[in-house]
C-alpha positions as CSV (number, residue, x, y, z in Angstrom):
1,M,-5.0,6.4,34.1
2,L,-3.2,3.2,36.0
3,K,-6.3,1.2,34.1
4,N,-5.1,2.3,30.7
5,N,-1.4,1.5,31.4
6,T,-2.3,-1.5,32.4
7,N,-4.8,-2.2,29.5
8,T,-1.6,-1.3,27.2
9,I,1.0,-3.7,28.5
10,K,-1.7,-6.4,28.3
11,T,-2.4,-5.8,24.4
12,V,1.5,-5.5,24.1
13,T,2.4,-8.8,25.9
14,I,-0.8,-10.8,23.8
15,L,1.0,-9.3,20.9
16,M,4.6,-10.1,21.7
17,V,3.4,-14.0,22.7
18,L,1.5,-14.0,19.3
19,V,4.5,-12.9,17.1
20,L,6.8,-15.2,18.8
21,C,4.4,-17.9,18.3
22,A,4.3,-16.9,14.9
23,V,8.4,-16.8,14.3
24,L,8.2,-20.4,16.2
25,I,6.0,-22.0,13.6
26,A,7.6,-20.4,10.7
27,S,11.0,-21.4,11.9
28,W,9.3,-25.4,12.4
29,L,8.4,-24.9,8.9
30,G,12.0,-24.1,7.8
31,A,11.7,-20.7,6.8
32,F,15.2,-20.1,8.7
33,N,16.8,-23.1,7.6
34,K,20.4,-22.7,5.8
35,N,20.0,-21.9,2.5
36,P,21.0,-24.5,-0.1
37,E,23.7,-24.1,-2.5
38,D,22.2,-22.8,-5.9
39,L,23.4,-24.7,-8.6
40,S,23.2,-24.5,-12.6
41,Y,21.8,-27.4,-14.4
42,D,25.3,-27.9,-15.9
43,E,27.0,-27.7,-12.4
44,F,24.4,-30.5,-11.1
45,I,25.1,-33.0,-14.1
46,A,29.0,-32.4,-13.5
47,K,28.5,-33.2,-9.8
48,L,26.4,-36.0,-10.9
49,D,29.2,-37.7,-12.7
50,E,31.7,-37.1,-10.1
51,G,29.4,-39.2,-7.7
52,G,28.5,-36.6,-5.2
53,I,25.0,-36.6,-5.2
54,K,23.2,-39.6,-3.0
55,T,19.4,-38.1,-3.4
56,V,17.6,-35.9,-5.8
57,Y,14.2,-34.6,-5.0
58,F,11.8,-33.2,-8.0
59,S,9.9,-30.5,-6.5
60,G,6.5,-29.2,-8.3
61,N,8.1,-25.8,-8.5
62,Y,10.8,-26.9,-11.2
63,E,13.3,-27.0,-8.9
64,L,15.7,-30.0,-7.9
65,Y,16.7,-30.5,-4.2
66,L,19.9,-32.4,-3.5
67,L,21.3,-34.1,-1.0
68,Y,25.3,-34.7,-1.2
69,K,27.1,-37.7,-0.7
70,D,28.5,-36.4,2.8
71,S,25.4,-34.9,3.8
72,S,23.8,-35.7,7.0
73,I,20.5,-34.4,6.0
74,E,17.8,-37.3,5.8
75,D,15.4,-37.8,2.8
76,T,12.3,-37.5,5.1
77,K,14.0,-33.4,5.4
78,L,13.3,-32.4,1.6
79,P,12.7,-30.2,0.4
80,K,12.7,-28.1,3.5
81,S,16.2,-28.8,3.8
82,A,18.5,-29.2,1.5
83,D,22.3,-29.4,0.4
84,G,22.0,-27.8,-3.1
85,V,18.9,-26.6,-5.5
86,V,18.8,-26.6,-9.1
87,N,16.1,-24.5,-11.2
88,I,15.3,-26.7,-14.1
89,S,12.9,-25.4,-17.2
90,Y,11.7,-29.0,-17.7
91,R,11.1,-32.4,-16.1
92,T,10.9,-35.2,-18.3
93,Q,14.7,-35.2,-19.4
94,V,16.6,-35.2,-16.0
95,P,15.3,-38.9,-14.5
96,E,16.0,-40.5,-17.6
97,V,20.0,-38.8,-17.3
98,I,19.9,-40.2,-13.6
99,L,18.7,-43.2,-14.4
100,A,21.6,-43.6,-17.0
101,Y,24.3,-42.6,-14.4
102,N,23.0,-45.5,-12.1
103,A,22.8,-47.8,-15.0
104,N,26.3,-46.9,-15.9
105,N,28.0,-46.5,-12.6
106,G,26.4,-49.9,-11.2
107,E,25.3,-50.1,-7.3
108,A,28.1,-48.0,-6.3
109,A,26.2,-44.8,-8.1
110,D,22.8,-45.6,-6.5
111,V,21.2,-41.9,-6.9
112,K,18.0,-41.8,-5.2
113,I,15.0,-40.1,-7.2
114,L,12.0,-38.6,-5.6
115,F,8.8,-36.8,-6.7
116,D,6.2,-34.7,-5.2
117,N,3.0,-33.5,-6.6
118,P,3.5,-30.4,-8.7
119,S,0.8,-29.1,-6.4
120,S,1.7,-30.0,-2.9
121,N,4.0,-27.2,-2.0
122,T,1.9,-24.7,-2.8
123,W,-0.3,-24.3,0.6
124,Q,3.3,-24.4,2.0
125,S,4.6,-21.7,0.3
126,Y,1.8,-19.5,1.6
127,L,1.3,-20.7,5.0
128,P,4.0,-18.3,6.2
129,I,1.6,-15.3,4.5
130,F,-1.7,-16.8,6.0
131,L,0.1,-16.8,9.6
132,A,1.1,-13.2,9.4
133,F,-2.3,-12.2,8.2
134,A,-3.8,-14.5,11.0
135,V,-1.8,-12.6,13.5
136,L,-2.6,-9.2,12.2
137,L,-6.2,-10.1,12.3
138,I,-5.9,-11.3,16.1
139,F,-4.3,-8.3,17.1
140,M,-7.1,-6.1,15.4
141,F,-9.5,-7.7,17.0
142,I,-7.9,-7.5,20.3
143,I,-7.5,-3.5,20.0
144,T,-11.1,-3.3,18.7
145,K,-12.8,-5.3,21.4
146,Q,-10.6,-3.4,23.9
147,R,-11.7,0.0,22.3
148,L,-15.3,-1.2,22.2
149,N,-15.1,-1.9,26.0
150,E,-13.6,1.5,26.9
151,N,-16.4,3.3,24.7
152,N,-19.6,0.7,26.4
153,K,-18.0,2.2,29.6
154,A,-17.8,5.7,28.6
155,M,-21.3,5.4,27.4
156,S,-22.8,3.8,30.5
157,F,-21.0,6.3,32.5
158,G,-24.0,7.9,32.9
159,S,-26.2,5.4,33.3
160,T,-26.9,4.4,36.8
161,R,-29.9,2.2,38.9
162,A,-30.0,5.4,41.4
163,N,-33.6,5.9,42.9
164,V,-34.2,9.5,42.1
165,T,-36.2,12.2,43.8
166,I,-36.4,15.0,41.2
167,K,-37.6,17.4,44.0
168,S,-37.2,16.4,48.0
169,K,-39.6,18.2,50.2
170,I,-37.8,17.6,53.0
171,K,-36.0,20.5,54.5
172,F,-33.4,20.9,57.3
173,A,-36.3,21.8,59.7
174,D,-37.2,18.0,59.4
175,V,-34.5,16.8,60.7
176,A,-34.3,17.2,64.7
177,G,-31.5,18.3,66.6
178,A,-27.8,18.0,64.7
179,D,-27.6,21.4,64.4
180,E,-23.4,21.3,64.4
181,E,-24.4,19.1,61.5
182,K,-26.9,21.1,60.0
183,E,-24.2,23.8,59.8
184,E,-21.3,22.1,58.5
185,L,-23.9,20.9,55.5
186,R,-24.8,24.7,55.1
187,E,-21.7,25.4,52.7
188,I,-22.6,22.4,50.6
189,V,-26.3,23.7,50.4
190,D,-25.0,27.1,49.5
191,F,-22.4,25.4,46.8
192,L,-25.0,23.2,45.4
193,S,-27.6,26.3,45.2
194,A,-25.2,29.1,43.4
195,P,-22.1,27.2,42.4
196,A,-21.1,30.3,40.3
197,K,-20.2,32.2,43.2
198,F,-18.0,29.6,44.6
199,L,-16.2,28.6,41.1
200,H,-15.4,32.5,40.5
201,V,-13.2,32.3,43.3
202,G,-11.6,29.0,42.3
203,A,-13.4,27.2,45.4
204,K,-14.4,23.3,44.5
205,I,-16.8,21.3,46.0
206,P,-16.1,18.3,48.6
207,K,-16.0,14.8,46.4
208,G,-18.4,13.7,49.2
209,V,-19.7,13.8,53.0
210,L,-19.4,10.8,55.2
211,L,-22.4,10.2,57.6
212,V,-21.8,7.7,60.3
213,G,-24.0,6.1,62.2
214,P,-26.0,3.0,63.1
215,P,-29.3,2.5,60.7
216,G,-32.4,4.7,61.8
217,T,-30.5,7.6,62.9
218,G,-31.4,9.8,60.3
219,K,-28.4,9.8,57.3
220,T,-30.4,9.5,54.3
221,L,-33.0,11.9,55.6
222,F,-30.0,14.2,56.1
223,A,-28.9,13.8,52.6
224,K,-32.5,14.3,51.3
225,A,-32.7,17.3,53.7
226,V,-29.5,18.8,51.9
227,A,-30.8,18.6,48.3
228,G,-34.4,19.5,49.4
229,E,-32.5,22.8,50.6
230,A,-30.6,23.4,47.7
231,N,-33.5,22.6,45.5
232,V,-31.4,19.7,43.3
233,P,-32.7,16.2,42.5
234,F,-31.5,13.5,45.0
235,F,-30.1,10.1,44.1
236,S,-30.1,7.3,46.2
237,L,-28.0,3.9,46.4
238,S,-28.0,0.8,48.6
239,G,-25.1,-1.2,48.9
240,S,-26.5,-4.4,46.9
241,D,-26.6,-1.8,43.8
242,F,-22.6,-1.4,44.0
243,V,-22.2,-5.7,43.6
């Protein structure tokens, strides 16, 4: 249970980091910049005649992004940042209007005209969608991998490198002495031989029996004798099999 909670916390943490990265990238791309003032074409012309515009940026989406005279935004920030935006249905006559304004007002006007490739901003408009899709794919990959690992562990639960003896021929009579130990293990033998009798009264077999002693004192022989007395298979593992 604790391991499952740890995996869940790890997954949620990774997801939060991915979402934070996506938000930071979107912010860097200007997704959360202050929206520019939306102007009509007539309002744009009126503002131009008033001398309130210093830069006009022609976007490939048939939009004009404007920087006002008192703006602190640099030209290099266009079109991510702008003071105003104008939707237009054509591109050809607007530059002529601005050029005529510059010609009529001399150097005092000096409205700068910038152009982009009509298709240059296409990838930028779709980039937030791609980022969100990428975050979703990564999250699904992490969840799927985690579930596969859990399933693999469940499937490998029954696999073991233990040495199996289907029927042990060793009995308690083959173990010399240790009468007290034999008596204590007799209940284990009875449970393995007839578990239904114990389960009926709610008894549970011990999770294990610890045999302590230096090598060669008969611990493994005792374990084989228990299996032989109960007529059940005997499994043995050495310490190196757990590494």
